[in-house]
C-alpha beads as a LAMMPS data file, in Angstrom:
LAMMPS data file: protein, C-alpha beads

299 atoms
298 bonds

1 atom types
1 bond types

-500.0 500.0 xlo xhi
-500.0 500.0 ylo yhi
-500.0 500.0 zlo zhi

Masses

1 110.0

Atoms # bond

1 1 1 225.406 -450.591 197.622
2 1 1 224.863 -448.193 194.725
3 1 1 221.089 -448.048 194.486
4 1 1 220.839 -445.004 192.233
5 1 1 217.308 -444.295 193.320
6 1 1 215.833 -440.803 193.323
7 1 1 217.716 -438.720 195.862
8 1 1 220.827 -440.932 195.810
9 1 1 223.845 -438.604 195.516
10 1 1 225.248 -440.853 192.769
11 1 1 222.084 -440.566 190.676
12 1 1 222.326 -437.967 187.900
13 1 1 219.758 -435.174 187.951
14 1 1 216.982 -435.754 185.416
15 1 1 217.825 -434.692 181.884
16 1 1 217.464 -435.957 178.332
17 1 1 219.577 -438.849 177.051
18 1 1 220.060 -439.724 173.395
19 1 1 221.443 -443.203 172.684
20 1 1 222.867 -444.427 169.409
21 1 1 222.099 -448.133 169.644
22 1 1 219.400 -449.113 172.143
23 1 1 220.652 -452.652 172.638
24 1 1 220.605 -454.874 175.708
25 1 1 222.813 -452.736 177.976
26 1 1 221.621 -449.329 176.817
27 1 1 217.994 -450.383 177.140
28 1 1 218.564 -451.367 180.772
29 1 1 220.094 -447.934 181.395
30 1 1 217.177 -446.250 179.637
31 1 1 214.648 -447.971 181.896
32 1 1 216.559 -446.903 185.020
33 1 1 216.625 -443.304 183.843
34 1 1 212.972 -443.255 182.841
35 1 1 212.122 -444.320 186.392
36 1 1 214.075 -441.290 187.638
37 1 1 212.100 -438.844 185.493
38 1 1 214.452 -438.660 182.509
39 1 1 213.507 -438.326 178.870
40 1 1 215.180 -440.934 176.668
41 1 1 215.498 -441.045 172.909
42 1 1 217.684 -443.111 170.641
43 1 1 218.072 -445.456 167.726
44 1 1 217.505 -449.045 166.729
45 1 1 217.603 -450.901 163.414
46 1 1 214.322 -452.822 163.419
47 1 1 210.801 -451.364 163.025
48 1 1 209.324 -453.925 165.438
49 1 1 211.838 -452.976 168.105
50 1 1 211.141 -449.331 167.385
51 1 1 207.476 -449.947 168.177
52 1 1 208.403 -451.780 171.409
53 1 1 210.676 -448.958 172.547
54 1 1 208.016 -446.347 171.894
55 1 1 205.553 -448.317 174.001
56 1 1 208.137 -448.184 176.810
57 1 1 208.235 -444.394 176.621
58 1 1 211.426 -444.140 174.572
59 1 1 211.508 -441.904 171.499
60 1 1 213.005 -444.368 169.010
61 1 1 214.338 -443.695 165.512
62 1 1 215.636 -446.111 162.886
63 1 1 219.358 -445.854 162.165
64 1 1 221.990 -447.816 160.271
65 1 1 224.269 -447.100 157.340
66 1 1 221.317 -447.314 154.969
67 1 1 219.145 -445.102 157.188
68 1 1 220.980 -442.045 158.526
69 1 1 218.954 -439.712 160.725
70 1 1 217.415 -437.049 158.519
71 1 1 217.629 -434.128 160.948
72 1 1 220.146 -435.004 163.636
73 1 1 220.079 -431.501 165.153
74 1 1 216.352 -431.757 165.744
75 1 1 216.621 -435.244 167.237
76 1 1 219.306 -434.139 169.677
77 1 1 217.614 -430.865 170.588
78 1 1 217.586 -430.538 174.344
79 1 1 219.833 -433.574 174.908
80 1 1 221.972 -433.227 178.029
81 1 1 223.692 -436.604 177.602
82 1 1 224.780 -438.678 174.585
83 1 1 225.652 -442.375 174.704
84 1 1 227.047 -444.314 171.741
85 1 1 226.490 -448.073 171.850
86 1 1 226.671 -448.856 168.117
87 1 1 229.636 -451.152 167.373
88 1 1 231.974 -450.394 164.496
89 1 1 231.663 -452.486 161.362
90 1 1 234.250 -453.333 158.730
91 1 1 233.880 -449.862 157.227
92 1 1 234.390 -448.041 160.536
93 1 1 232.127 -446.340 163.071
94 1 1 228.681 -445.796 161.499
95 1 1 227.787 -442.943 163.867
96 1 1 230.949 -440.970 163.152
97 1 1 230.884 -441.799 159.439
98 1 1 227.293 -440.636 158.954
99 1 1 226.913 -437.937 161.609
100 1 1 230.365 -437.073 162.930
101 1 1 230.583 -433.463 161.684
102 1 1 227.027 -432.678 162.762
103 1 1 227.592 -434.176 166.207
104 1 1 230.849 -432.245 166.564
105 1 1 228.926 -429.011 166.037
106 1 1 226.275 -430.032 168.598
107 1 1 228.453 -431.488 171.337
108 1 1 229.107 -428.176 173.121
109 1 1 225.452 -428.132 174.145
110 1 1 225.672 -431.683 175.518
111 1 1 227.112 -431.983 178.994
112 1 1 228.188 -435.645 178.917
113 1 1 229.230 -438.057 176.165
114 1 1 229.796 -441.786 176.689
115 1 1 231.023 -444.590 174.440
116 1 1 230.541 -448.301 175.128
117 1 1 233.667 -450.205 174.124
118 1 1 234.990 -453.632 175.130
119 1 1 237.787 -455.173 177.172
120 1 1 238.725 -456.892 173.915
121 1 1 240.969 -453.897 173.188
122 1 1 243.490 -455.325 175.686
123 1 1 243.994 -458.500 173.662
124 1 1 245.400 -461.705 175.114
125 1 1 247.366 -461.505 178.395
126 1 1 247.559 -465.251 179.050
127 1 1 245.472 -464.867 182.188
128 1 1 247.328 -461.815 183.501
129 1 1 245.757 -458.699 184.966
130 1 1 245.055 -455.503 183.018
131 1 1 243.834 -452.092 184.112
132 1 1 242.898 -448.930 182.221
133 1 1 246.549 -447.918 181.842
134 1 1 247.684 -451.229 180.349
135 1 1 248.915 -451.207 176.739
136 1 1 246.188 -451.853 174.189
137 1 1 246.965 -454.830 171.965
138 1 1 243.745 -456.167 170.397
139 1 1 244.302 -459.608 168.925
140 1 1 241.685 -459.560 166.175
141 1 1 240.142 -457.238 163.618
142 1 1 237.020 -456.635 165.701
143 1 1 239.128 -455.465 168.646
144 1 1 241.204 -453.209 166.407
145 1 1 238.051 -451.605 165.047
146 1 1 236.832 -451.013 168.605
147 1 1 240.117 -449.408 169.569
148 1 1 240.008 -447.095 166.554
149 1 1 236.421 -446.091 167.367
150 1 1 236.987 -445.438 171.078
151 1 1 240.126 -443.435 170.253
152 1 1 238.106 -441.195 167.931
153 1 1 235.361 -440.666 170.513
154 1 1 237.875 -439.890 173.223
155 1 1 239.402 -437.039 171.215
156 1 1 238.104 -433.413 171.126
157 1 1 235.494 -432.203 170.591
158 1 1 233.731 -435.296 171.973
159 1 1 235.992 -436.119 174.943
160 1 1 233.794 -439.143 175.595
161 1 1 233.838 -441.228 178.733
162 1 1 234.961 -444.683 177.584
163 1 1 233.418 -447.782 179.150
164 1 1 235.258 -451.026 178.365
165 1 1 232.677 -453.720 179.002
166 1 1 233.533 -457.301 179.924
167 1 1 231.230 -460.217 179.071
168 1 1 227.659 -459.094 179.710
169 1 1 225.006 -461.213 181.404
170 1 1 221.598 -460.565 182.925
171 1 1 217.920 -461.479 182.541
172 1 1 217.419 -463.605 179.438
173 1 1 221.142 -463.639 178.694
174 1 1 223.096 -465.756 181.148
175 1 1 224.619 -469.182 181.670
176 1 1 221.267 -470.203 183.152
177 1 1 219.562 -469.546 179.825
178 1 1 222.289 -471.389 177.903
179 1 1 221.864 -474.429 180.148
180 1 1 218.063 -474.377 179.886
181 1 1 218.284 -474.128 176.090
182 1 1 220.787 -476.953 175.825
183 1 1 223.389 -474.595 174.332
184 1 1 225.846 -474.506 177.222
185 1 1 229.328 -475.860 176.561
186 1 1 232.271 -476.495 178.849
187 1 1 235.444 -475.982 176.881
188 1 1 238.660 -477.367 178.317
189 1 1 241.338 -474.750 177.740
190 1 1 243.724 -474.654 180.717
191 1 1 244.388 -471.171 182.054
192 1 1 241.436 -469.593 180.206
193 1 1 239.673 -466.887 182.230
194 1 1 237.104 -464.211 181.355
195 1 1 235.799 -461.205 183.221
196 1 1 232.076 -460.464 183.165
197 1 1 229.514 -457.911 184.356
198 1 1 225.804 -457.939 185.195
199 1 1 223.752 -455.567 183.046
200 1 1 222.312 -453.840 186.136
201 1 1 225.830 -452.942 187.243
202 1 1 226.588 -451.545 183.789
203 1 1 223.667 -449.156 184.189
204 1 1 224.780 -448.173 187.698
205 1 1 228.343 -447.462 186.561
206 1 1 227.258 -445.310 183.621
207 1 1 224.843 -443.386 185.818
208 1 1 227.559 -442.752 188.397
209 1 1 229.721 -441.298 185.625
210 1 1 226.845 -439.134 184.453
211 1 1 226.501 -437.826 188.017
212 1 1 230.239 -437.126 188.267
213 1 1 231.635 -436.420 184.783
214 1 1 235.339 -436.720 183.961
215 1 1 235.529 -436.201 180.165
216 1 1 237.892 -438.523 178.350
217 1 1 238.239 -440.907 181.293
218 1 1 238.354 -444.661 180.653
219 1 1 236.627 -447.188 182.913
220 1 1 236.775 -450.964 182.958
221 1 1 233.262 -452.276 183.526
222 1 1 233.583 -455.703 185.102
223 1 1 232.995 -457.550 188.340
224 1 1 235.729 -458.717 190.693
225 1 1 235.667 -462.422 189.923
226 1 1 237.270 -463.351 186.589
227 1 1 236.817 -467.074 186.118
228 1 1 237.044 -469.893 183.579
229 1 1 233.840 -469.972 181.516
230 1 1 233.413 -473.675 182.231
231 1 1 233.246 -472.946 185.947
232 1 1 230.368 -470.537 185.334
233 1 1 228.468 -473.156 183.330
234 1 1 229.050 -475.772 186.031
235 1 1 227.798 -473.342 188.689
236 1 1 224.668 -472.615 186.643
237 1 1 224.035 -476.343 186.239
238 1 1 224.366 -476.838 189.967
239 1 1 221.824 -474.073 190.603
240 1 1 219.402 -475.725 188.166
241 1 1 220.020 -479.218 189.521
242 1 1 221.234 -480.694 186.237
243 1 1 224.409 -482.462 185.193
244 1 1 226.971 -480.167 183.550
245 1 1 227.860 -480.813 179.913
246 1 1 231.054 -482.779 179.315
247 1 1 234.370 -481.005 178.942
248 1 1 235.354 -480.584 175.294
249 1 1 238.390 -479.190 173.532
250 1 1 238.120 -476.237 171.171
251 1 1 238.551 -478.581 168.226
252 1 1 235.540 -480.644 169.311
253 1 1 232.988 -477.813 169.452
254 1 1 231.317 -475.866 166.679
255 1 1 231.719 -472.198 167.573
256 1 1 230.990 -469.129 165.493
257 1 1 234.039 -467.069 164.498
258 1 1 233.026 -464.439 167.069
259 1 1 232.638 -466.984 169.875
260 1 1 235.932 -468.605 168.926
261 1 1 237.690 -465.235 169.060
262 1 1 236.755 -464.890 172.748
263 1 1 238.691 -468.062 173.499
264 1 1 241.792 -466.632 171.861
265 1 1 242.048 -464.043 174.643
266 1 1 242.576 -464.766 178.339
267 1 1 242.890 -461.986 180.907
268 1 1 241.759 -460.728 184.280
269 1 1 240.384 -457.186 184.186
270 1 1 240.740 -454.878 187.174
271 1 1 237.728 -452.871 188.350
272 1 1 239.572 -450.730 190.917
273 1 1 238.949 -447.464 189.075
274 1 1 235.151 -447.645 189.076
275 1 1 235.273 -448.225 192.825
276 1 1 237.853 -445.551 193.638
277 1 1 236.649 -442.821 191.281
278 1 1 232.930 -443.496 190.842
279 1 1 232.242 -444.859 194.319
280 1 1 230.754 -448.034 192.898
281 1 1 229.819 -450.901 195.188
282 1 1 228.794 -453.586 192.719
283 1 1 225.345 -455.071 193.133
284 1 1 226.660 -458.352 191.698
285 1 1 230.403 -458.584 192.460
286 1 1 230.576 -462.149 191.133
287 1 1 228.595 -464.551 188.965
288 1 1 228.200 -466.501 192.225
289 1 1 225.950 -463.642 193.382
290 1 1 224.441 -462.650 190.041
291 1 1 223.269 -466.067 188.826
292 1 1 221.434 -467.015 192.051
293 1 1 219.749 -463.605 191.999
294 1 1 218.579 -464.187 188.424
295 1 1 217.257 -467.617 189.338
296 1 1 215.435 -466.255 192.400
297 1 1 213.835 -463.583 190.208
298 1 1 212.666 -466.180 187.706
299 1 1 215.016 -464.865 185.029

Bonds

1 1 1 2
2 1 2 3
3 1 3 4
4 1 4 5
5 1 5 6
6 1 6 7
7 1 7 8
8 1 8 9
9 1 9 10
10 1 10 11
11 1 11 12
12 1 12 13
13 1 13 14
14 1 14 15
15 1 15 16
16 1 16 17
17 1 17 18
18 1 18 19
19 1 19 20
20 1 20 21
21 1 21 22
22 1 22 23
23 1 23 24
24 1 24 25
25 1 25 26
26 1 26 27
27 1 27 28
28 1 28 29
29 1 29 30
30 1 30 31
31 1 31 32
32 1 32 33
33 1 33 34
34 1 34 35
35 1 35 36
36 1 36 37
37 1 37 38
38 1 38 39
39 1 39 40
40 1 40 41
41 1 41 42
42 1 42 43
43 1 43 44
44 1 44 45
45 1 45 46
46 1 46 47
47 1 47 48
48 1 48 49
49 1 49 50
50 1 50 51
51 1 51 52
52 1 52 53
53 1 53 54
54 1 54 55
55 1 55 56
56 1 56 57
57 1 57 58
58 1 58 59
59 1 59 60
60 1 60 61
61 1 61 62
62 1 62 63
63 1 63 64
64 1 64 65
65 1 65 66
66 1 66 67
67 1 67 68
68 1 68 69
69 1 69 70
70 1 70 71
71 1 71 72
72 1 72 73
73 1 73 74
74 1 74 75
75 1 75 76
76 1 76 77
77 1 77 78
78 1 78 79
79 1 79 80
80 1 80 81
81 1 81 82
82 1 82 83
83 1 83 84
84 1 84 85
85 1 85 86
86 1 86 87
87 1 87 88
88 1 88 89
89 1 89 90
90 1 90 91
91 1 91 92
92 1 92 93
93 1 93 94
94 1 94 95
95 1 95 96
96 1 96 97
97 1 97 98
98 1 98 99
99 1 99 100
100 1 100 101
101 1 101 102
102 1 102 103
103 1 103 104
104 1 104 105
105 1 105 106
106 1 106 107
107 1 107 108
108 1 108 109
109 1 109 110
110 1 110 111
111 1 111 112
112 1 112 113
113 1 113 114
114 1 114 115
115 1 115 116
116 1 116 117
117 1 117 118
118 1 118 119
119 1 119 120
120 1 120 121
121 1 121 122
122 1 122 123
123 1 123 124
124 1 124 125
125 1 125 126
126 1 126 127
127 1 127 128
128 1 128 129
129 1 129 130
130 1 130 131
131 1 131 132
132 1 132 133
133 1 133 134
134 1 134 135
135 1 135 136
136 1 136 137
137 1 137 138
138 1 138 139
139 1 139 140
140 1 140 141
141 1 141 142
142 1 142 143
143 1 143 144
144 1 144 145
145 1 145 146
146 1 146 147
147 1 147 148
148 1 148 149
149 1 149 150
150 1 150 151
151 1 151 152
152 1 152 153
153 1 153 154
154 1 154 155
155 1 155 156
156 1 156 157
157 1 157 158
158 1 158 159
159 1 159 160
160 1 160 161
161 1 161 162
162 1 162 163
163 1 163 164
164 1 164 165
165 1 165 166
166 1 166 167
167 1 167 168
168 1 168 169
169 1 169 170
170 1 170 171
171 1 171 172
172 1 172 173
173 1 173 174
174 1 174 175
175 1 175 176
176 1 176 177
177 1 177 178
178 1 178 179
179 1 179 180
180 1 180 181
181 1 181 182
182 1 182 183
183 1 183 184
184 1 184 185
185 1 185 186
186 1 186 187
187 1 187 188
188 1 188 189
189 1 189 190
190 1 190 191
191 1 191 192
192 1 192 193
193 1 193 194
194 1 194 195
195 1 195 196
196 1 196 197
197 1 197 198
198 1 198 199
199 1 199 200
200 1 200 201
201 1 201 202
202 1 202 203
203 1 203 204
204 1 204 205
205 1 205 206
206 1 206 207
207 1 207 208
208 1 208 209
209 1 209 210
210 1 210 211
211 1 211 212
212 1 212 213
213 1 213 214
214 1 214 215
215 1 215 216
216 1 216 217
217 1 217 218
218 1 218 219
219 1 219 220
220 1 220 221
221 1 221 222
222 1 222 223
223 1 223 224
224 1 224 225
225 1 225 226
226 1 226 227
227 1 227 228
228 1 228 229
229 1 229 230
230 1 230 231
231 1 231 232
232 1 232 233
233 1 233 234
234 1 234 235
235 1 235 236
236 1 236 237
237 1 237 238
238 1 238 239
239 1 239 240
240 1 240 241
241 1 241 242
242 1 242 243
243 1 243 244
244 1 244 245
245 1 245 246
246 1 246 247
247 1 247 248
248 1 248 249
249 1 249 250
250 1 250 251
251 1 251 252
252 1 252 253
253 1 253 254
254 1 254 255
255 1 255 256
256 1 256 257
257 1 257 258
258 1 258 259
259 1 259 260
260 1 260 261
261 1 261 262
262 1 262 263
263 1 263 264
264 1 264 265
265 1 265 266
266 1 266 267
267 1 267 268
268 1 268 269
269 1 269 270
270 1 270 271
271 1 271 272
272 1 272 273
273 1 273 274
274 1 274 275
275 1 275 276
276 1 276 277
277 1 277 278
278 1 278 279
279 1 279 280
280 1 280 281
281 1 281 282
282 1 282 283
283 1 283 284
284 1 284 285
285 1 285 286
286 1 286 287
287 1 287 288
288 1 288 289
289 1 289 290
290 1 290 291
291 1 291 292
292 1 292 293
293 1 293 294
294 1 294 295
295 1 295 296
296 1 296 297
297 1 297 298
298 1 298 299
């Protein structure tokens, strides 16, 4: 198992990481690195979250289109690694739009660049398998924006490592929480499958890349058990000892446009590359391992 503790050969040597977008996944990574003696800085959009991050030992700065970073060179001084986790918006990639030229002039001093993308760039494969060499055919505007952004980051001078994340779950954000909150739904769409990934495994995969860089390489970040979302909800209900919600058709449920877009795509995502090239042995190779672990931990 990839523990990535101090002294583990897959753990990157302590350095300084700057993260554009300290969201759920990046924050988990930041905490792992802090425990290994790293310095971590980055951005968020909310002053309250900025205060929380600073209490956790993270140098946090406000950033969005209305608040570019005043002196980006000073903020990135000494950074050995750069991770971009800010999603593109309708206007494009905010990081590149506001700081692209400055970052291009600084990137030679940074040893590793990563960009968090999504498996949504593959589009709908009607339940078929995709890997990192499969054609990219995003089926909606959000996926097309992601593809444009990751393509830009993958080009020189950035040569970013691209991480295509499947559906993310973990503490406070899992089918267990949806069931407890009465928000879980079981949607009957025959043949529908999703891939997913535990947030702790996301951190482990990124750290393994940081320890063994391969600039411009693309990695699918997912577990090995793509499954219908209704099966995951039913499994969570069984763990909690409650009856699963009834099966409903897509026309019977009220979903946000973003949630509905997930049901337009069905695919199984291969994780062979992270195992073969990064030496990853997933901590949670299936939701059938990850959800019981969350429950046992009280999460």
